[in-house]
N, C-alpha and C positions, 0 to 999 in steps of 0.2 A: 339491287335493293340492297340495302343494307341491312345488316341483324334492329332489335328491337336497341340490344346491349350497345351496339355502335351508336345509334340514334341519341339514347342518352349520354351515354360520356360527348361525344364531339357533335352537339348540335348544328353541325356545320352540313351543308347537301356534298356529299363526293358519290360519283360512280362505280366506285368498287373498292371492297372492304382491305385489299391487299394495297391499292393505294392510302387510304387509313392510315394501315401499318407503316406503311414508308414514309409518310406526315408526322406520326409520334416520333419514329424511329429520327429522322430529322433535325426535329426541333429538338430533341432531348439532347442530341450530337455537339447539336450549336450551344445548350448548355451548358456541359463536360467542357467545350473547347474554352470558353469564356475562364470557367473556375480554371483552366489550363494557364488561363494566360499567365498568372504568376512566373508557372514554372519557366515558360520560354520566353517572358522577361530576363530571365538571368543564364541563357543561352548564351556560351560562350562565341557562338556566328556571329550573336550582332551585333560585332566588334566588322566583321566583312562587309560588302556590300548587298548582296542578297542575306536574310535569315532565312532558318527551318522556322523562326515562327509566322513573319511573314507570309510564305508559301502556304505553309500549312492554311493559316485562316481563310487565307484568301481562295484558294480550295475549294476548301468547306463554303466559303457563303457563295459560291458559284455552283457546285452542286446542288446548292439548298434552288437558288435563282431557277435550275435550268429544273429540277421537281415541280417548283410552285410554276411554273408555266404549262407545266405539261399536267399538271392538275383541276382537275373540274371544281375540288374544296375550294376550300379559302384560300386560296395560290394569293391573295393581297398580304396579307396576315404574316407568311411565309416569306415572302422577298421585303415586303417590312422588316424581319427578321436577318435575314440576309444582310441586305444593308447595315442596318445596326451595329452588326457585325462587326462586318469593315468598317465602319467606321470608329468604332470603338479601337479596333486593331492598327488602326492610324493614327490617333489621337496618346495611343501606350509606346508606339513607333517613336514619335515625337520625342516623348517623354522621355522615353529611351534615348536618346542624341543628348538632349543637352542633361540628362545627368550622367553621361559618357564623357559632355564636356567640361562638370563642374571635376569628377573625377580625375578628367586631365588637370585643370586646375590646384587640387588639393596633391594631386600626386609629384607636379613642377614645386610648389609653396614649400614638402615632404623634402625633396630638394635641392633645396635652394637652401631648407634650413642645414641638412649632416653639412653639404660647401662649404658655409658660410664657419658653423663651429670647426671642418677640417683645415680650413684655412683663413684663420684669425687674422685681423691687420696688425701693422706693426706693433701698436704700442701694449698688445697683450704678449706679455712675456714672463708671469710665474702664473701660478695656480689661483691666486685668488683671482686676478684679473681672468684670465679661461672661464670661471665658473662665471662673472658678470657679464664676461660676452655671451656665455650661450643661455644665461638667463636672457639676454635681451631678445638673442632668437628666436627663442622656447616662444619669449611674451608675441616674436612677429606672428607664427605662424600659428599662435594657435588664435591670434585677432583675423587672420586669414581663413581660416578653420570655420571660428564662428560666421565669420560673411558666409564662406560656400553653402555650410547648414544654412541659413537663412535662405540663399537662393533655392539651394535642394527644396528647399518648404515651399516654398513659391510655387518650382513645379511641380511638385502634386499636387499644391491648393488648387492651383489651371486645369490641371487633370480630370479632379474630379469634377470642376464645373462643366468640363466639356464634356466629360462622359457622362453627366445626367440624361440628356433626351436618348441614348444609344442604348443605354441602363433601362432607360424605364420603358420604352419599346419592345425589349429584347424579355423582360417582364412581365411586361400584358400578355405576350405571345405567350410565354413557357406555361404562362395561369389556366392560357386559355387552349392546352392544347395537353400539355402533360398535371396538369394542376401548378398551384402553388402551395409545394409543399419542401423552404426551404431548409435548409442543415441548423440552421439558429435561428433566429428573431429574427433578421438582416433580410433581404431578398437574395436573389441568387449573385444577381448582378452586384450590391453593393457587396458580397461575400467577393465574390471576383477583383472589383476594386480595391479591398482591403489589402487580398493577399498580393495581389500586383505593387498598390504603391508601398506594402511596409518590405517589398523588397526590392527596389528601386534608392535604398541606403548605400549610402557613399561605401559599409562595408560591413562584410557577414552576410548580405544577405542571403543570396546565391550557397552559400555553404549552408547558413542554415536549412534551408530550402531541400537541398540535395540530402541532407544527413537527415530529415525525418523523413524523405520519399523513402529511402534504405531501411528506417525504421528504426532509426542509431539514435533518435532525436525525440522527446515528446514531453507534452505539458508548456509552460508558457515559455514568450522568449529567455534563452540563457541569459544568465549574470557572470560576474564575477572573472574569475579568468579563464571559465569559455569561451563566455563572447573574448576575451583579448585574445585567445586562440583562433579564431576565425577571424579577427581584424588583422589578430598578424599575417594571418596565411594570407589574406587580400595583399599586407604592405609586401610579402613576400612574392607575390607574384602567384602562391603554390597553386594550382590548379584543383576545384573540390572534390574531382575523385580523390584525389590523393587523400582525406582528409576523411574522407567515408572510410577507404581502405586502414588506414590508420585504427580509425574506432574502433571496424567491423574483427579487424587483424586483433586488437594489441587489448580492446572492450573498453577503450575511455567514455565515461561519462562525463558532468560535470563534477560528481563527487569525486571523479581520480583528480582531482588538483585540489582536493582536500588538504593534503600533504604540504602543501606550499601556505594558506592560509593562518598568518599570523607572525608570515617570516618578515624580515624586511627585506623590501626588494631595493634594488639597485640597475641608472640605468646605466646602459653608456651614450654614447654622441651618434646612434645609429638607430636607438629607438630597443636594441633587447635587453631583456632583463635577466640581472643577476639576482638568487634571494643567499643573503647571514645566515647559516646556519648558527640555534642558540647554543648558547651555551651545555652541554651535559647530551646533546641530539645523539637519540642510536644510530647504528649503523646502519635499522632498515631503513628508517625514515632521512638518513640520508641517503640512503640510494635511490627509494621513492622518490624522493623530492629532487637530484640531478637529474633522473630519467625525465617526471616529466618538467624540468629545468626547458631537455633541451624539445618536446613536445610543445609546450610553450610556445616558445618563440619560432617553430617555425621556419631555421634554416639558424644558419650562423654568419653570415656574412664574408666568411672567406672569400678573398678572393674580387670580394666584390668593390673596384676601383681600385685595390692595389695588386702590388707582384704577387704571385702564389707558383709555388715548387711544385703544387699538386694539381690534375685537373679536380673544378669544382664539384661536391657530391649532391646531388639531387637530395632534398625533404621530399623523404618514402617510408613506405612501413616495411620495407628492408631495412632500409637504418636503422629504422627504429630497434627492430628485431635483432641488429646485430649490437646494438648497444645494452642493450641485454644481455644479449650472449655475452657478451664483452664484461660486463658488472659480473656479471654467474663467475666467470673465468680467474676475475679480479676480485672474489668474494671475500679474501681475506685484506684488501685494507679498508673493506668497510666495517667486517666482524673485530678487526683488529687496530688502523691505525687512526680509524676516525678520530678514538678514544684516547688516542696514544699523543696524535696533535690538541688536543681538548684539553690533557691530561697534566700538559706538558707548556700548555699558555700561548700554546695559534688558537686560529680562528681561518675557518672556513668556509667557503661562499659555491653554491652552486651555477654552473655556467651554461653557458648555451650547445657547448659541445655535448651536453652531458657526462664528465669529467669532476673534480670538486679542483677548485685554487684555495690555497692557505696562504697564510706569512704567520711569522712571531713563532714566538715562542723561546724557550729557557737554553740552557748550552747544552743539551741534550736534543732540543730537539734541531738545532744548528749542525750538530754532526750531520744530519741526514736530508740536509739543503747546503748544495755546493754552487757556484758560478751562478749562474743568473736564475736557479731554480734549477728543483732534480725533482723527478715522478717517480711514485711509486703506485704499482698499481695504478688505481684511476684515480690519486690525488697530486698533483702537484703543485708543491711545496715552494713557495718564491722563496730566496730566502734575502729576505730580511728580516731580522732577527732582533734584534736591539730599539725596535721603534712600536707606534701603536698597531698592533694586528688590521683588525677593523678601519683604520684609518689609511693604510696602506695599500689595502685591498680597492675601496674607495676610489683613493686616487689612481689608482689602473684603471678600474671601470670606468670612470668618471670619464677620464681622458680619454679609453679609447688604445690605451699604449704601456710598453712593459716599465715597471717600475723598478729602481733598484738603492740597494741601503751605500749612502753615503762614506760609510766607516765613523760618523759623528752621530749615531744617533737620529737622522732624519734620511726620508728616500725623497728622492727624486723621479721625474719621470723621461723617459727618454725616447729612444723615436719609433723603436720593436713595435709595430702594428699586433697589435692584442688580438686580433682575429689571427691572426699569422703563429704568432708565439701558442696560440690555445689548440691549434692544429698541428704544430708542430709537439706540443705535451700528450697528446690524443693519440698521436702514430707511436707515442710509446707506450701508451698505453696498451695500445692496440700491440705492441711488442712483448711486455708485458704476459700477457692472456693468450697469447701464440708460443710463448717457449716456457713459460711457466716460470714461478717463483728462483725456482733450482736454477733453471737454465739459464732465466736471462742472466742475472747475476754471476752466474760461471761465463758467460759469453760478453760480457762488458766488463769483467777482471780480465779475460784471456786480451783483450782489444789494447787494455792499459798497459796488459803486458808487451802487447808486439807491436804498439802501436798504430793500430788498425783503427778504423771511425768507422764501419761499419752502421753504426745503429744511430749516429744524430744523420749521415748523411742518410737514411732509410728514412729519417721522423725530414728530415726538409733542412738542407742547410741555411737555406735564406728565411725562410719561416723560425727559426729557431733562433738569428740575430749572428751566425759566424761567418758569415760571405754578404 
């Protein structure tokens, strides 16, 4: 016999209150499983033949079917719910495969754009033609991306339509056994669908989800530079857990990127963003902007498709910590030299390497920039002094290569890859931080006297254009 309370809440015949309790718990677990579908959709192992989501959902449905056949209560509703969750999982699995295919096409289109920019046709032989060529490849890529976005929208629309019957069955079963008390005005099934479909986006979804799960992101979907950070991580192939670690260890929130607001962005051929610092910028703002530019880009592209002197450093929380420590050791270059460059007619940009790059200036500034350029602490000054510094910096960034002064008031673009050069100069920044101001100057001057070259060798002769 069942209790009167049990009969009132569950007006279906059961032999044993314990079985009744199992029944309610099983249905509740099904609801949780459906609500967690969005997490499983974004599991990295979905790229494998067997996925955590498929295995877990199939086992849960099987357990409920077994319970249903063993019960004398409303077993048909439980069986229907088990079938509904299995059907829903199958539909999402197919949508996941379609989205992965669209992602692959998106990545291929982006790779084609980058390749075409790096290998222009024979008629492209000066800067204006380079710009024209880049504009044409960018337009072709954007058209392809728009078509792929339409494909993604169609996949999600199909998933919504195919899922409606399964969601309706599960909602009815949940309402019958555990009450219809959804967390929003939507039903449990609708909430689960919305969360699953939102995270089938081409970029950002799985990062957004894991940051929220870790309690590091709340409120509406982020936009602006925070959203760009997630998209860059997707483009660079960074694991979501890395972003979670960075956000947790270094307190990164959407507000952290405010220091970049209002700055002019300059984009290189690989899609990385540099920022032009305004005249009169403070050393503290320059330091913060340099750090957040590194974080925003989620990688430097050093060694990607080019020769390189050193192993590629992964984008990690530890590397963010290293940059902050290097900035602290080289604080004099922010506290004093940012104002020095600004006051003597030069201009500075932040770089994806977390250092500053500058150009231009008067005769005094020229003293501190020799050969192809000179690094002082965290500032690399390109040896371009008699030309428009902003134009020179943009020419270098947009071409993705080093620029040089031709001695006649103009600059020309060389062949040295800018990612390699900035890695070389970043190692010089590390030398400054490690040896200290006086120590670095002493060792460098001693090398000039004795004919040594350890400083450049340690920074990479190939990366610096010395061989």
